[in-house]
N, CA, C and O of each residue as an XYZ file, in Angstrom:
360
protein
N     -47.954     11.120    -19.596
C     -46.653     10.495    -19.498
C     -46.762      9.048    -19.996
O     -47.705      8.341    -19.641
N     -45.770      8.594    -20.840
C     -45.865      7.236    -21.372
C     -45.634      6.174    -20.306
O     -44.777      6.317    -19.434
N     -46.400      5.130    -20.394
C     -46.309      4.018    -19.452
C     -46.204      2.735    -20.262
O     -46.926      2.591    -21.249
N     -45.321      1.777    -19.883
C     -45.223      0.533    -20.641
C     -46.537     -0.250    -20.598
O     -47.215     -0.293    -19.572
N     -46.887     -0.874    -21.746
C     -48.140     -1.613    -21.823
C     -48.024     -2.969    -21.148
O     -48.981     -3.436    -20.530
N     -46.854     -3.614    -21.258
C     -46.671     -4.930    -20.671
C     -45.368     -4.968    -19.867
O     -44.451     -4.172    -20.067
N     -45.340     -5.934    -18.952
C     -44.139     -6.126    -18.158
C     -43.062     -6.742    -19.043
O     -43.329     -7.666    -19.810
N     -41.825     -6.214    -18.927
C     -40.716     -6.770    -19.685
C     -40.268     -8.066    -19.013
O     -40.019     -8.088    -17.807
N     -40.167     -9.146    -19.791
C     -39.833    -10.455    -19.224
C     -38.380    -10.481    -18.723
O     -37.554     -9.662    -19.126
N     -38.095    -11.436    -17.841
C     -36.748    -11.578    -17.297
C     -35.747    -11.880    -18.410
O     -34.625    -11.373    -18.404
N     -36.166    -12.709    -19.363
C     -35.272    -13.087    -20.456
C     -34.876    -11.859    -21.279
O     -33.704    -11.680    -21.612
N     -35.845    -11.027    -21.599
C     -35.559     -9.817    -22.375
C     -34.673     -8.855    -21.583
O     -33.738     -8.263    -22.121
N     -34.985     -8.716    -20.307
C     -34.222     -7.814    -19.439
C     -32.776     -8.292    -19.318
O     -31.841     -7.500    -19.426
N     -32.603     -9.595    -19.094
C     -31.277    -10.127    -18.843
C     -30.405    -10.205    -20.094
O     -29.180    -10.270    -19.988
N     -31.018    -10.199    -21.271
C     -30.239    -10.225    -22.505
C     -29.385     -8.968    -22.636
O     -28.301     -9.021    -23.216
N     -29.844     -7.866    -22.121
C     -29.078     -6.621    -22.220
C     -27.768     -6.702    -21.451
O     -26.768     -6.116    -21.866
N     -27.766     -7.415    -20.346
C     -26.592     -7.473    -19.481
C     -25.738     -8.723    -19.703
O     -24.813     -8.985    -18.935
N     -26.045     -9.495    -20.748
C     -25.351    -10.756    -20.971
C     -23.878    -10.553    -21.324
O     -23.059    -11.416    -21.008
N     -23.522     -9.462    -21.958
C     -22.154     -9.266    -22.437
C     -21.339     -8.328    -21.562
O     -20.292     -7.840    -21.988
N     -21.795     -8.074    -20.367
C     -21.072     -7.145    -19.489
C     -20.197     -7.865    -18.480
O     -19.973     -7.347    -17.385
N     -19.700     -9.039    -18.815
C     -18.883     -9.815    -17.887
C     -17.515     -9.186    -17.671
O     -17.168     -8.195    -18.314
N     -16.746     -9.766    -16.765
C     -15.404     -9.265    -16.481
C     -14.479     -9.563    -17.649
O     -14.585    -10.603    -18.299
N     -13.576     -8.636    -17.899
C     -12.638     -8.806    -18.989
C     -11.278     -9.175    -18.423
O     -10.971     -8.853    -17.275
N     -10.462     -9.852    -19.227
C      -9.112    -10.224    -18.803
C      -8.263     -8.977    -18.655
O      -8.313     -8.069    -19.486
N      -7.475     -8.945    -17.571
C      -6.569     -7.830    -17.335
C      -5.194     -8.202    -17.875
O      -4.775     -9.357    -17.801
N      -4.507     -7.219    -18.414
C      -3.160     -7.502    -18.897
C      -2.187     -7.481    -17.723
O      -2.338     -6.695    -16.787
N      -1.206     -8.343    -17.787
C      -0.228     -8.472    -16.716
C       1.134     -8.065    -17.261
O       1.552     -8.505    -18.332
N       1.822     -7.206    -16.492
C       3.155     -6.758    -16.883
C       4.178     -7.340    -15.919
O       3.832     -8.091    -15.007
N       5.432     -6.987    -16.129
C       6.513     -7.473    -15.285
C       7.235     -6.262    -14.702
O       7.534     -5.309    -15.422
N       7.512     -6.297    -13.417
C       8.219     -5.205    -12.747
C       9.629     -5.095    -13.342
O      10.335     -6.096    -13.463
N      10.030     -3.887    -13.707
C      11.352     -3.684    -14.301
C      12.461     -3.875    -13.278
O      13.593     -4.191    -13.644
N      12.147     -3.687    -11.998
C      13.165     -3.763    -10.953
C      13.349     -5.196    -10.434
O      14.471     -5.698    -10.383
N      12.240     -5.856    -10.048
C      12.359     -7.171     -9.405
C      11.755     -8.313    -10.223
O      11.790     -9.465     -9.789
N      11.209     -8.013    -11.386
C      10.655     -9.022    -12.311
C       9.430     -9.756    -11.756
O       9.119    -10.855    -12.214
N       8.740     -9.176    -10.793
C       7.498     -9.763    -10.267
C       6.357     -9.447    -11.231
O       6.364     -8.379    -11.843
N       5.379    -10.340    -11.385
C       4.215    -10.013    -12.220
C       3.311     -9.016    -11.503
O       3.063     -9.140    -10.304
N       2.815     -8.018    -12.256
C       1.911     -7.033    -11.670
C       1.011     -6.468    -12.754
O       1.297     -6.597    -13.945
N      -0.074     -5.843    -12.335
C      -0.989     -5.244    -13.286
C      -0.348     -3.991    -13.883
O       0.462     -3.329    -13.234
N      -0.716     -3.676    -15.119
C      -0.125     -2.523    -15.775
C      -0.533     -1.238    -15.070
O      -1.624     -1.151    -14.507
N       0.334     -0.253    -15.103
C       0.121      1.069    -14.512
C      -0.091      1.018    -13.005
O      -0.817      1.842    -12.449
N       0.541      0.052    -12.344
C       0.455     -0.081    -10.886
C       1.864     -0.138    -10.321
O       2.783     -0.631    -10.974
N       2.030      0.365     -9.108
C       3.327      0.251     -8.433
C       3.493     -1.176     -7.930
O       2.521     -1.828     -7.547
N       4.722     -1.651     -7.935
C       5.021     -3.018     -7.499
C       4.879     -3.110     -5.986
O       5.438     -2.288     -5.259
N       4.141     -4.098     -5.511
C       3.924     -4.261     -4.075
C       5.143     -4.842     -3.367
O       5.343     -4.595     -2.178
N       5.961     -5.612     -4.088
C       7.095     -6.257     -3.428
C       8.293     -5.326     -3.281
O       8.965     -5.352     -2.250
N       8.575     -4.502     -4.293
C       9.757     -3.635     -4.201
C       9.419     -2.152     -4.109
O      10.278     -1.360     -3.721
N       8.188     -1.748     -4.455
C       7.764     -0.359     -4.319
C       8.170      0.546     -5.464
O       8.103      1.767     -5.327
N       8.590     -0.013     -6.590
C       9.014      0.804     -7.726
C       7.893      0.964     -8.744
O       7.054      0.080     -8.914
N       7.898      2.125     -9.425
C       6.979      2.383    -10.539
C       7.733      3.226    -11.553
O       8.222      4.307    -11.225
N       7.829      2.747    -12.756
C       8.556      3.412    -13.829
C       9.987      3.740    -13.426
O      10.491      4.821    -13.731
N      10.641      2.808    -12.742
C      12.039      2.971    -12.390
C      12.314      3.820    -11.163
O      13.477      4.026    -10.816
N      11.275      4.322    -10.490
C      11.462      5.153     -9.288
C      10.822      4.477     -8.097
O       9.816      3.782     -8.241
N      11.394      4.672     -6.922
C      10.840      4.125     -5.676
C       9.712      5.054     -5.230
O       9.954      6.221     -4.920
N       8.478      4.540     -5.196
C       7.340      5.378     -4.829
C       6.603      4.878     -3.592
O       5.850      5.635     -2.979
N       6.806      3.610     -3.210
C       6.138      3.048     -2.040
C       7.153      2.554     -1.030
O       8.214      2.048     -1.394
N       6.819      2.706      0.248
C       7.639      2.102      1.294
C       7.124      0.680      1.502
O       5.956      0.483      1.836
N       7.984     -0.297      1.308
C       7.573     -1.690      1.443
C       7.644     -2.119      2.902
O       8.134     -1.377      3.754
N       7.158     -3.308      3.177
C       7.154     -3.846      4.539
C       8.582     -3.944      5.085
O       8.828     -3.618      6.247
N       9.510     -4.389      4.254
C      10.910     -4.526      4.670
C      11.514     -3.160      4.992
O      12.270     -3.024      5.954
N      11.177     -2.144      4.181
C      11.679     -0.793      4.441
C      11.193     -0.272      5.790
O      11.951      0.331      6.549
N       9.930     -0.513      6.070
C       9.362     -0.045      7.345
C      10.004     -0.770      8.520
O      10.229     -0.163      9.567
N      10.304     -2.059      8.365
C      10.939     -2.825      9.434
C      12.337     -2.290      9.717
O      12.728     -2.184     10.879
N      13.089     -1.956      8.690
C      14.442     -1.417      8.862
C      14.378     -0.069      9.575
O      15.150      0.191     10.497
N      13.459      0.780      9.144
C      13.320      2.100      9.764
C      12.904      1.978     11.227
O      13.395      2.713     12.083
N      12.001      1.051     11.504
C      11.534      0.823     12.878
C      12.685      0.366     13.763
O      12.792      0.804     14.909
N      13.545     -0.504     13.252
C      14.698     -0.989     14.013
C      15.674      0.146     14.303
O      16.234      0.223     15.396
N      15.877      1.022     13.329
C      16.773      2.163     13.533
C      16.250      3.090     14.621
O      17.018      3.552     15.465
N      14.942      3.366     14.609
C      14.375      4.261     15.622
C      14.450      3.626     17.006
O      14.681      4.320     17.996
N      14.256      2.311     17.081
C      14.387      1.618     18.371
C      15.797      1.748     18.928
O      15.982      2.001     20.119
N      16.791      1.575     18.059
C      18.187      1.677     18.494
C      18.493      3.075     19.019
O      19.155      3.220     20.046
N      18.021      4.094     18.329
C      18.294      5.462     18.774
C      17.598      5.755     20.097
O      18.170      6.417     20.963
N      16.366      5.269     20.263
C      15.653      5.476     21.525
C      16.374      4.780     22.674
O      16.521      5.346     23.757
N      16.821      3.554     22.433
C      17.544      2.820     23.473
C      18.856      3.517     23.814
O      19.248      3.556     24.980
N      19.535      4.066     22.816
C      20.785      4.784     23.053
C      20.527      6.035     23.891
O      21.312      6.353     24.784
N      19.436      6.744     23.610
C      19.083      7.937     24.388
C      18.753      7.567     25.830
O      19.164      8.257     26.764
N      18.010      6.475     26.006
C      17.667      6.029     27.360
C      18.922      5.644     28.138
O      19.054      5.994     29.311
N      19.839      4.930     27.500
C      21.074      4.509     28.154
C      21.932      5.717     28.521
O      22.559      5.732     29.580
N      21.962      6.723     27.658
C      22.740      7.930     27.932
C      22.157      8.693     29.106
O      22.908      9.248     29.909
N      20.841      8.735     29.225
C      20.194      9.437     30.341
C      20.452      8.733     31.664
O      20.653      9.387     32.687
N      20.449      7.420     31.651
C      20.662      6.643     32.869
C      22.106      6.781     33.341
O      22.354      6.876     34.543
N      23.067      6.795     32.407
C      24.479      6.861     32.766
C      24.907      8.228     33.276
O      25.852      8.320     34.060
N      24.241      9.280     32.855
C      24.629     10.633     33.289
C      24.253     10.820     34.749
O      23.101     10.591     35.120
N      25.226     11.243     35.609
C      24.875     11.502     37.000
C      24.079     12.801     37.132
O      24.326     13.774     36.419
N      23.143     12.793     38.038
C      22.304     13.970     38.247
C      23.086     14.918     39.153
O      23.472     14.554     40.263
N      23.313     16.128     38.670
C      24.065     17.103     39.431
C      23.137     17.785     40.440
O      22.007     18.154     40.121
N      23.636     17.938     41.639
C      22.852     18.604     42.681
C      23.022     20.099     42.533
O      24.123     20.584     42.274
N      21.937     20.826     42.695
C      21.997     22.276     42.613
C      22.534     22.836     43.916
O      22.123     22.390     44.987
N      23.436     23.797     43.854
C      23.945     24.379     45.102
C      22.852     25.167     45.832
O      22.097     25.921     45.218
N      22.785     24.981     47.129
C      21.782     25.695     47.947
C      22.240     27.106     48.190
O      23.406     27.326     48.521
N      21.378     28.048     48.041
C      21.752     29.443     48.275
C      21.215     29.935     49.570
O      21.434     31.092     49.929
């Protein structure tokens, strides 16, 4: 089996990886809210991608949470207001 005759120096080794740095990413603009975002990504602020709503945003979740709270409170209030009927003894 072949074995290297000499140790490869750090300079020679590191020259191979010299050009593998990070590259600039292109930035696009959201068609819905005009926020800057990376290409081929859904917008974090409005949740749209290619003109369709694909993500639930923080504001959407807050609205939904408020609606569920209101319905739960309404159910609790309705249960408290209803008088409990006594069962007739047989």
